[in-house]
N, C-alpha and C positions, 0 to 999 in steps of 0.2 A: 504494500500500500504506500501511497504518498500522502502529503499533507500540504495545505496552503494556509496562508495568513495574509492579512492586509489592513492598511489604514487609509481611509479616504476622507478628505476634508470636503464635506458637502456644501460649505458656505463660501470658501475662498480657496486660494492657492498657497496657504501657509506651509512652510517647510515641514517635512515629515521627520520625526525623531528617529534617526537611524538606529540608535541604541535600543529604542523600544521595539522597532521592527525586527532587529536581529534577535532580541530576547524572545519575542513571540515565535520566531522561526526556530530558534534553538529549543524551545519548550516542546516541540513536536519532532525532534530529531529522530526519535525512535521509529517514526513512520517512514522515514526515508534515509537509509544508511549510505546510499550511493551518490549523494551530492546535494548541494543546495544552490539556490539562486535568488537574486533580488532584482526588483525593478523599482527605481525611485525617480519620481518626477515632481513637478509643482503640485503639491496637494494630494499626492497619491504615492503609496508604497505597497508593493506586493512581494510576498516571499513564498518559497516552496522548498520542500524536502522531497527528494526523489528516490524511489525504488525503481531501478532501471529494468524494464521488461522488453520494450520494443525500441529499436534503434538505440542500443545501449551507448554507442559512441557519440552519436550526433543529436540525440533528443533532449539535451539539457535545456531546462527552462530558466528564464522566460523565453518564449518563442514569439517572434514578431512577424508582421507582414512585410512586404517588399520595401516600404518606406520607413518602417520602424515606428509608425504612429499608433499601431494596435499591438498590444502586448497581452499575453495570456499566461495564467498559472492554472494548472490543471491537476486534479487528483482523480485517478481512475484509469479506464481503458475504453477506447472506442472500438467495438468489435467489427464494425462495417466500414472502417476508415478507408480501405482500398476502394470501395464503391463510391464513397463520398468524394474521395480525392479525384477519381476519374471524372466525376461530374464537374468538379471545380476546374480541373485542367482543361476540360472542354470549353470552359468559359474564360480561358486564358489566364488563370491564376498560376503563378510560378511558385514552386515549392523548393525550399532549401534543405529539407531533411526528409528522412523516411519515417518520421515519427507520426503516430496517430494524433498527437497534440496539435500539429500544424493545421489539420483540417478545420479546427475550431476557429482559428484566426481568419482563414479565408472564407469559411462558412459565414462568419459574422459580416464580413465585407459584402458577401453576395446576398444573404438572406436576412441579415439583422438578427433580432431575437428569435425569429422562427427557425434559426439554424439547428436548434436542439431537437426539433421535430424530425430531423433527418438523421440524428445520431442514435445509434443502437449501442448501448453499453451501460457502464456504471460510471458516474462522474459527479464531481463538484467543480464548478468552473468559476474563475474570477478573471474577467477580461476588462482591460482599460482601453478606451478609444480616446486618444488625446485630441483628435479633431473635433469631436462632439462633446468632450469633457464628460464622458459617460462611463459609469461602472456597471458592468453586466455580471450578475450572479445567477447561477443555474444549478439545479440539482436533478439527478436522474429520476426516472419515472417511479421506481419503487423506493428510492431513498437509501440505497446501499452505501452511498458516500455521504457523510454528515457535513453540515455547514451551519455554524452558529454566527450570529451577528448581533450588534447592539449599537445604539445611537447615543452618544454622550451629550451632555448639556452644551458643550462648546461647538457642536455640529460635526464632530469627528465620528466616523463610522468605523468600527472595528469588526473584523470577521476572521474566522479560522475554522479549521477542521476539528479542533477540540476546544472545549470550554476553557481549559487551563491557559490557552494562549490569550484569551480575552481577560482573564482574571489577573494578568500582570499589570493591567491598567489600574492605578491606585484610586482613581475617581469613580470607578465603576461600582454601582450599588450592589451590596451583597445581600439585600433583603430577599428572603425566600418568598415564593409565590404560594400562598396557602391552598389555592385550588389545585396547583400542580402537586403539592404534597398529598392532597386527597386523591388525585389521579393515581399517584404512585402506590398509595396504600390499597387502592382498589384493583389496579392493573398489574402492579409489580414492576412498572417501568414508567418513564416520563414520556408521554406521547407528544409527537410533533403537532403544532409548531411551538409548543411551550418548552421552556427549560426550567430547571429547579429554581433559577433566579428570575425575579419579576422583570428585571431590566434586560434580560437576554432572551432572544428568540432563536428558533431554528427555521431555516428555509425549508418549507414542507416538500415532500417528494413530488415530482412532476410540476414544479413551480420555477419561475424565473423572477428576477427583479432587475429593472432598468433604472439606475439611479443617476440622474443628471445633476450636475453641480448647480447650485443656487435654485434648485426646484424643490418643492415639498417632498417629504419622504414618500416614496411610492409604496403601493400595496403589492404584495406578491401576486403574480398572475399565473394561473394554472394553464399549462399547455398540454396536459394529458391526464386522462383518468380511465379506469376500467370501463369498458363499454359492453353492457349486456343487452343492448337493444336489438342486436342482430343475432338470431339463432339460426344456425345452418343445420337443416335436417340431415341426419346421417345415421347409418347403422352402427352397431357395436363394432363390427369388423373394420369399417371405415375409420371409426374413431381410434381404434387401436393402431391401425396403420399410420394415421396422421400423427398420433402421439409419438410413435417410434421415430418418424421422420423429423418432427420438431425437436425431440430430445437430441437426436444425432447432430442436427444442424447447430443447436445451441452449444453442445460440447465442442464441436469442430471449431466454431468461432473462438471459443475461449482457449483453444490450444495454440493460438497464434502468439508466439513468444520467442525470444532469443536467449532464454534462460531455462534451467531445468524445471520440469513440471511434475506434479504428482497429484494425489487425491487423499482426502481424509475419509477413511472407510469405517463406518460405525456398524455395518451389518444390517442396517435398516433398508427398507425398499428404496428410499430416495438416493442415498449415497451409493448403494449397490448398483442402481440403474446408471448412475453417472460413471462408475468404474467400468461397467460392462460396455458402455458406449466408447469410453476411452480405449479399452482393449481392442475394440473392433477397428478404431481409427488409427491408433499408433502401431508402428511396426516393431517397436521394442517393448519389453515388459513395463507395465505401469508401476510407478513408485507409490505404494500405499502405506498408510500407518494408522494405528488405532490405539485406544486406551483400554486396558483391562483393570478391573476393580477387584480388591481383595475379597469383598463380600459377594458370594455367589448370586444373591438376589439382585444385585445391580450390574453384574458382569454380563456383557453381550459380546465379548471378544470372540467367542466360538463362532458366532454368525459371521463376523468379519473375516475370520480365518477361512471359513468355508467359501466365501465369495472370492477371497484372494487365491485360494487353491483352484477354484473353478476357472479363473481368468489368468492364472499363472503370473501373478504380480510379484514384485519384490516387496514383500510385506514385512513391516516392523511393528512390534507391539511393545508398549511400555506400561508397567503396572502402576496404578495410583491407589493409595489407600483411601477408604471412605472418610477417614478422619483427617484428610489432607487440608488443614486449615491455614497453612503457612501463607497462602496466597491472598487471604482476605484483605489485608492492608494494601497489598500491591494492586488488587483489583479496584479498590476504591480510588487509587491514584490514576488508574488507567481510564476508568469510565467517567470520572468527574461528577457524575450524577448518581443518585440511588438506582440500583438495578438488582432485582430480586430473583433473577434466574440462576439457580444453582448450577446449571450446565455450563456457566461461564468458566468455572474452575477447571473441569476436564477439557473444555475447549482450548483454554490457554495452554494446558499441558500438551495436548496433541498437536497444536500449532508449533510449539517449541520443538517437538519431536520431528515434525515435517521439515522445519527450517534446517535441520542438520543435513538434509539431502537435497531439498529443492527450494526454489525461490517462490514459486507460485503453486498453490494447492487448490484444486476444485473440491467442492463439498456438495452435500444434498440440502443445504439450507434453503428453505422456501417450499420444499415439497409438501410438507404437512399443510401449509397455508393454501397452496394451489389446489390440492386434492382433498381437503377437509379431513386431515388425519387426526387432529386433536379431538378429544372427547367433548370439548366444549362446543364444537360445531354441531355435534349430534344433539346436545341439549338445546341449542338454538333452534334447530329444525323442529324438535318435539314441541317446544314452547310456541313456535310460530303456528304449528298445526292445531294446537289446543286452543289458541287465542289469536286469531288473525288480526293484524294491524290494518286498519283502514288506510286508504291511500290519500286521505285528505292531508293537505299541508298547511303550515301556518302555526301561530302560537297556540291555537286552540285545537290543533289536530289531536285525534284520540290516541292514547297510549295503549299499552298492552292490557290494561285493566278496563278499557272502555271509557275512561274518563278523559277530559281534555288534558293535554300534555303537562301543563304547569300544575294543574291540580293533582294529576296522577303522581308526579314526582314528589310533590309535597306530602300528599296523603299517604302514599306507600311508605315513605320514610318515617312518618309519625304514627302510623296505625298501631293501636295497642294489640298485644298478642293475646290469644286465647288458647287453652290447652287443646281444643279440638281442631282448630284450623290453622293455628300458627299466627294468624293476624285477622283482624276484622276490617272490612272495607271502610274507607274514610267516608264521612258524610258528604253529600253533594254540595254542601255550603262551605266546605273547607277551602281555605285560601293558602297558596304557597308562601312559605317564608324563605328568606335568603339562605338560612342554614339548611333547612330541610330540602330545599330544591337541589343543592349541590350534593346532598347525601342520598339522593334517590336510589331506591333499590331496583328500579326497572329502567329499561331503555325504551324511551318513548319517541315515536316518529322518526326512527332510524338513528337516534343519538347513540353515542358510544355506551356500551354496557358497563355499568359501574358495579352492579350487583346482579345476581341471578334472582329473578322474580318468577317463581313457578306459578303460572296462572291456571286456575281451575274454574270451572263454571258450576254454578248452583242453580237450581230451578225449584220453585215451589211445587210444580206439577210433576216433575220427574225425579226419581231417586238417583238418576245418573249424575254423578258429580261433574261431568263435563258437558251437561246439557247447556245449550246457548240460551241467553236471555236478551231480549230486545229492549234497549233503553228507551225512555220516554223524553228524551231531551231534544231541543230544537236543533242543536248543532250537529245532530246525527241526521244527515240528509238521506242516507240509505240504510237499509235494514241489515247491515253487516253484523253477523253474530259477534257478541262481545262476552267478556267473562268478568266475574267478580274475582278480584285478585286474592290469592293467598301468598303474601309476600314473605320471603325468608331472606334475611340479610346475610346471605352466604357469599363469601368472597368469590369473585370471578376467577 
């Protein structure tokens, strides 16, 4: 991985503090051991730490356009850069390197902020256009590469791949965001675009920012989102064939590198599928590694070894004890924000093991999210079937318990418990309060789930606990079945 940092004077062209910029860049040196680079101009300073993967000799950043007026710092990899480069060369853009980074510079010249729509990859981009005095920030579609930013009282904008780079600024407020703390306690992580500090934000996945000097602070603009509007009819056999083709193409694109490659193999379906695709593409054995645990109840190394044997990989296993707590303090320094995923500890260990042999390692991260592998997805489907959410939008759209969204959130959080049902439904006259609203146990109108609210239906006429009851409120324009909630404040 690489890392980027920067300081931008949004009001004027005041000189950039080089010592501060260097300190910010040095704070993320662990992200890029193969080199560093700076660009400093009137009212702008960019820094980058590099992990060299493509064009190792000539891809050092910053990279400029032909006139030197556009500079880019980049963290990530553009998988389709050959295709984009060919399109730009056809428009008479001249390239000075073989690096994937350079397509961003010329893409900005040709298409402006829309250039990211043509990029396929993982990236966090900081681009400075001296002609228009414009800072362009962008983040990849899924948010694999992080990007924090903050605006100080004097008009300076600080940004970086890690929060620790921004915290070197002494005037930056360290006040925690109480709603973010609540999000963390409910979700186990700090969701985008928030950060644990009220004064710092993250650029959300699939968003860009075009920040012009002496202009008001811009709002992030979304350039991509998941589209479920188009459903392509297909058979199961066709879906399987297409999945195989898509997986093979995705793996093939990620194997473009000038450094040793490998894979993190856990033995699960996702990482095993990636290794199988690599084995079919590569002519030499794949380098794989995994972690074994001392406790048999947590150890899945046998599955990983079976996959490694099946595809004849060069497999390496390292044992980690279940009481391996030495990394806890180290992990706090790495993440900068609270993070409650215990898998971060073995992930760190297996990445350290992989680095002994390779520079880049593919993994199966994201497979459970794409294919609904986690049990919470099944809970979501069951709850949605038991209590459909009407499609009405707006502040009074109905929530899962059939009440308007605001009243639902407030009522579910404050409903008293009873031994028989776990909670009684709130009265229709209840009003939301600021505290209860943010502590709601249900996800209403598509909002992020903060608690699981198992909704069941009761009916005076039917003994079936899931029988639907039609409300008698004016805001219900249609007769969509709703449920009386039995809310349980169970952590998500």
